[in-house]
N, C-alpha and C positions, 0 to 999 in steps of 0.2 A: 379625860375629856368627856363631859357629860352632855346630854341632850335634853335639858329641862323644859324646853318650850313645847307646849301641847299643840302638835301640828296635824293630828289625825284627820280632822275635818278639813283643814286648810289644804292638805295635800291630796285629798281624795280624787281630784280630777287630774292630777299630775302623773306623767309617766314614771315608772319605777326609778329610773336613773336620777330623777329630781327629788325623790323622797328620801327621808331619813338623814338629812344633812344636820350638822351641828347647829347651824343657823341658816336661814333661807338666803343663801348667797352663792354666787358664782364668781370666781376670779377671772377677769377678762384676759384674752390672749394679747400679750404686749409684743409688738414687733421688735425683734432682736433680743428683747429683755427676758421673755419667758423661755426658759430652758428646762430640761428635766429636773434639775435640782430644785427649782422653784415650784414646778408643778407637783412634784412628789411631796414637798413640804406643805403646800396648800391642801392637797388631798388628805394627808395625814392629820392636818389640823381640823378637818371636818367640813371644808368647803370644796366645791368642784374646782380643780385646777385646770388650766388650759394653756395651749400655745399655738401659734400659727404654724402650719405645716412648712411654710416658706422659711421659718427660722432654721430649719435643719438643712443646711447647705453643705454638701460634700464637694470634694475636688473632682475634677474630670477623671472619669474612669474608676472612681471609688464606689464602694457599696453605698446604696442610698442611706443617708444619715437618718432620715425619717424612720426607716425600718429599725435601725439601731436604737433610736430614742424610744420608740414605742415598746420595744423589747425590754429596755432598761426600766421604763416606768411601770410596766405591768409586773415585772419580776419583783421590783422593790415593794410595790403596793401589796402584792401577794404575800411576801414575807411579813410585812407589817400586819396584815389581816390574820395570818396564822398565829402570830405572837400576841395579837390584841383582839381576840374574837368579840369582846364586849364593846369595843370602840373601833370598828373597822374604818378604813379610809373612805373618803368620798370618791365617786367616780372621777375620771378625767375626761377632758374634751380636746378636740383638735379643730382648729379654725382653718377652713379652706377659703382662699380668696378666689371667688368665682368671677374672674375678669378675663376678657378675651386675650389679654397679654400674658396671662399665666400659663406658660407652655408646659408646666409641670403638673397641672391639675389632674389629668387623666391618670398619670403614674401614681400621684399621691393618693388619689381615691382608691386605686387598687391596693395600695399598701394599707390604708385604713380599713378596708374591707377584710383583708387578710388578718389583721389584728383585732377585728371585731370592736372597733372603737365605739364606746357606748353613747357619747354625745358629740355631735358634729355641729360646729358653729360656722355658718356660711355668711359671707360678706361680699358686697359689691356685685350682686347679681344673683337672682333666684332661678335655679334650673331644675327641672323635673328629674333629670338623670342623676343629679347629685343626691337629691332626696331619696330616689329609688335605691341608689347604692348604699346609703346609710341604712335604709330599712332592710336591705337584703342580708345584713349581718346583725340585725337586731338593734341597731342604733336609732337614735332620734336626732332630728335636725332642729336647730334654733337659728332663725335668720335675723340679722340685725337690719333695722330700718330706721329712717328718720322722719317718716310721716305716714299718715293713714293710708294713702294711696299705695305706697310700696308694701305696707303691711298686708293689704288685701291681695296683692299680686303674689306675695310669698306664700300665703296660705293656699291660694288657688293652684300654685305649682307644687304643693305637697309638703311644705314645711310643717313640722309638728308644733312649733312654738315661735315666739317673736322676742326679739331684744329691742326695746324701744330706746334708741339713742337720742337723748334729749339735750337741751342746752346745758352747757357746763361740762360735758363729757370730754375726756382726753381723746387725742387722735381725731378721726373723722367724726366730728360731733354734728348733731342736728341743731337747728335754730329754735325749735319749739319748746315751750314750757313743758315740763314733765306732767303737770296737771292736765293740760290740754291734750297731750299726746296719748296718755294712758286712758283718759276719759273717752276719746274718740274710738280707740281700739276696743275698749270694753263694751261699747255700744253694740258690737256685733260678734266679738270673739271671746269665748269663754275658756280657751285653752291656755297653755303655759305662756306666761308673759313676764319677762324680766325688764328691769328698768336700769338704764345707764345714764349717769350725769351727776357728778359730784357725790357719789355714794362712797363716803369715806369714814363713816361712823356707824355704830349700831343704831343710833337714833334715825339716821337716814335710811337704813335698811327697813326699820319698822315703818317709817313714813311711806316708803315705796309700797309696802304691803297695805297700809291704810288707804292709799289712793287707788288700789286695785291691782297692783302688780303682785306676782307670786314670789319673786326673788329679786334681791338687789344684785347689781352687776358691778363689781369693784375692780378698778384698774390702777390708777395712779399711785395709791398708797403702797402697792407692791413693788413699785420701782425702788423705793427706799428700803429694801430688805437685803439681808446678807446674801441670799441665794440668787438675787436678780443679776442678770448679765448686763449691768450698766456701769459705766465708769463712776468713780467716786464723786466727781464733780456734779454729775447728773443727780446722784442720790442726795447730795448735800443741797442742791438747788431745790429739790422737792421739799426737803426738811425746812429750808429757810424761806420758802415761797408762800404766797397766798393767792387768792383769786385775782388780785390786782396785777399779778405777774403773768397772767395768761393772755396771750394774743391770738386772735382768730384770723386765719389767712388761708387762701387757696394756693398760694405761690408754690409751696413745697411739694405738693402731690397732685395738684389740679382739682382737688376736692377740699372744701372748707374743713379746716381742722384747728385744734387748739394747741398752742406751743408756749414754751417758757420764754419770756421776754429776755432774760439774761443770755440765753443761748443765741438768740437772734442778734443781739447787740454784739456778742463775741465774734459773730461771723461778719461784722462790719456793716450791718444793715440797720436802718431805722425802723423799729417795730411799729411806729405810728404812721409810716408812709411806705407800705409794702405794695408792690404791684400785684395784680391778680393773675391767675392762670386758669385755663379751662380743663375739663376732664380729658381732652385729647392728649394732654401731656402725661397722663398716668401710664406707667409701664411697669409691670411685674415680671418682665422677661428675665431679669437678672435677680429676682427675689426682692427687689426694692422699688418703691415708688418715688424715691428721692434721688436726684442726681448726687454724685459723689461730693460735689461742692457743698452740699447741704447735709452731709451725714452727721454733723454735730448739732443740728437743729433738734431740740428735744421736745417731744410731745408730752402734754400733761393736761389734766382737767382742773376745774376750778375748786375742787374739794381739797386741794393739797394743804390748805391751812390747818387741817386736822392732823397732819403728820409732823411729829416733833422729834423723831429720832430714827436713825437707821438701825434696824433690829431684825432678828430672825422672822421669817414669815409666820411661823407658829405663834410667836408672841403678838404679832399684829392681829392675827385672827382672835387670839385670846382677848385682846383689848376690845375689838369690835363686838365679840360675843358678850363680854361683860356689859358693855354699853347697851346692847340690844335687850338683854334680859332686864337690866335696870329700867330701861324705857318702858318695856312691857309692864313691869310691876308698878311703875309710877302712874301710868295711865289707867291701869286696872284699879289702883287705889283711888284715883280721882273719880272714876266711873262709879265705884262702890259708895 
């Protein structure tokens, strides 16, 4: 696993945790789907792997599963790094849902501080105390936002960087063009900026960097990997789907999100005539924003047309890395 792209200058303003990656990319935390096996495979392949803290759900009275998962991830990556000193694994990240209904937040923060998690991804609320906790153990925070207003609030409250969630992203996607969103943020912010929204190829990662982002934020393609905690039908729907199969709705969580049309139809609903819901219906008290009746509604972004097979996560990263380097060489040749 080589790192042939010359990123010394491009990375100079980035925190250490975001430097030295195989390609400038972070694997986004996928609800239910991202588990230690996937995170470890992503990190070993050279991109930052991540998972939502709420994915680690233990039974009543059991030891916190988040603590167990973090121990497993750290130990496995340490073994890898000792065996492969020339190609060490990328850092890992944990996503914290900063929402008033997340009753586990304080406990999960304590566990992440204990394990000195290097990258914290925060969603659905920017809070000073969460950023302070990350900084107390040497970590950095990246806050996901859907518009420039929320971006400014996140930085004001101490976030180190931003994840611009633009149109076409899976899950809770924003409505704005990535060009407009990145442009507005870069007018005032020169810190770490990631771009989410149909980033499914190496060409898209390079395009994200060309428009001003530092790294691409890749989600949906990792659903169709062997390590992903998704049912086979979900993985096959990603492989067989395209942008035309993505439906935007607020019904399932109270916040606008993108979902696979076939899963909505399978639940007996008309994807073209879905009622809306407001944010008061969102509840992470049980670790999920979806009612049980909608547990088979599958999230995905518009970039799934680039996914043509279920494969190991490492091979997916290989493909994206190969495309990225080819795109860099092609454009360099045109410029020359």
